[in-house]
C-alpha positions, 0 to 999 in steps of 0.5 A: 774811786773806780767803777768796781769800788763804786758798785760795791757800795750796793753790797753794803746797802743790802747788808744794812737792809738784811740786818734790819728789815727782815723778820726772824721767821720765814715762810714760802709763798702763800696764796698771796695774789701777784700784786700783793707779793710784788708790794712786799718786794717793793717794801723791801727794795724801798727800805734798801733805797731809803738812804737819800739816793734818787732811788725811790718807790711808791708802794701803793702804785699799780703793778698791773703791768707786771703782776699777770706774769709773776711766777713762783719757782723752786730753788734749793738752799743747802739742798732743801727745796724752797718755793719763792716768788721770782722776777727778772730784769735785763737792761740793754744799752746802745753799742758804745755806752760807757759807765764813765758817761753815765757816772761822769761826776763820780768816775773820772772822765778819761777819753781813752777809757770806756767801761761797758755797763755790767751786771745788766741782768738781775734775778729777784727771788723772795718769800713773803707772808704779807703785802704790808711787810718786807720779804722774810727771805730775799735773794738777788743774783746779778750778772749778765746774759750768758754765763756769769761767774761769781768768783770774787777777787777784790783786787780785780778791775772786772766786777764779777757777778754778785749774789746776796741772800738774807733770811731772818734778822741775822742771816746775811750771805754773799756769793763766793763762787759759782755760775749763773747761765741766763738767756732772755726772750722778749715777748711782743707785749710792752710794759708801761714802766717808767724808764730809769734816770740814766735812760733818756729814751727806751722801751720795755717789754715783758720777757722770759728768762731761762735761768740756771744757777749754782752759787756758793754763799758765805756769811757777810760780815761788815767787820771783815772777818772770814768764816769757813761756813758756806751754803749753796743757793741753786736755781734748777733750770727753769723759766722766770718772767720779767722785764727787758728794758731796751735803752736806746739813749743814755744820759749822765747821772750821779752814782746812785742806787738806781744803777747799782745792784741790788736796787736796780729794779726800784724805778721799774716797779713804780706803776703809772 
């Protein structure tokens, strides 16, 4: 199993979530306070990571370190404006870090191969009505700092950026093409968030994310059938707040959802 194939397991995890966790109704952000909106996101991510992996989340944890910076943005879905809560995450790794080292028990160790960690930036967007329910709509765009390309070629050894979007119980979409441009500026304020399992040491800072994206989505079908239907999910250029996880030393773990999109934020959201 190569790195690309392994990471694609996360797509199927999201597919299961999208078909079972979302309601059939949807709405934009209401007057929920930031902590309540984050708890809804946490519920959605918890359901996503409840398949026996090491990813876990305490939905009753305090979000005091993140909530003051949560903002809502306006995206367009097939040309229609939609307000959504937004949160971003970026991880940085020491030079020379290899995925083969982090996932040594799954990816065969080869001294001549070093695959740098990829998809280190994730943008989470969601709509919710209640802190006690998973989001009604949820989108996750995963790429890297700079320009990320969503053109997907299953035979490629390079994992492209991935976008996933769920709306209602039977609406699940996956990226087909498009780009996302991201830049990250760290703020002086630190965040008291546990490090992910694969980080032996590191630090967290609140950060501003300059984001712009236009992604062509197609229906996700576990049966493998193709559909000509598409829609465009776009983020007009705007600022999203989030977390910058600067990992200074890594340690090996198994291939778990804690390092796979779309559940990369699970452990960062766990409060102290």
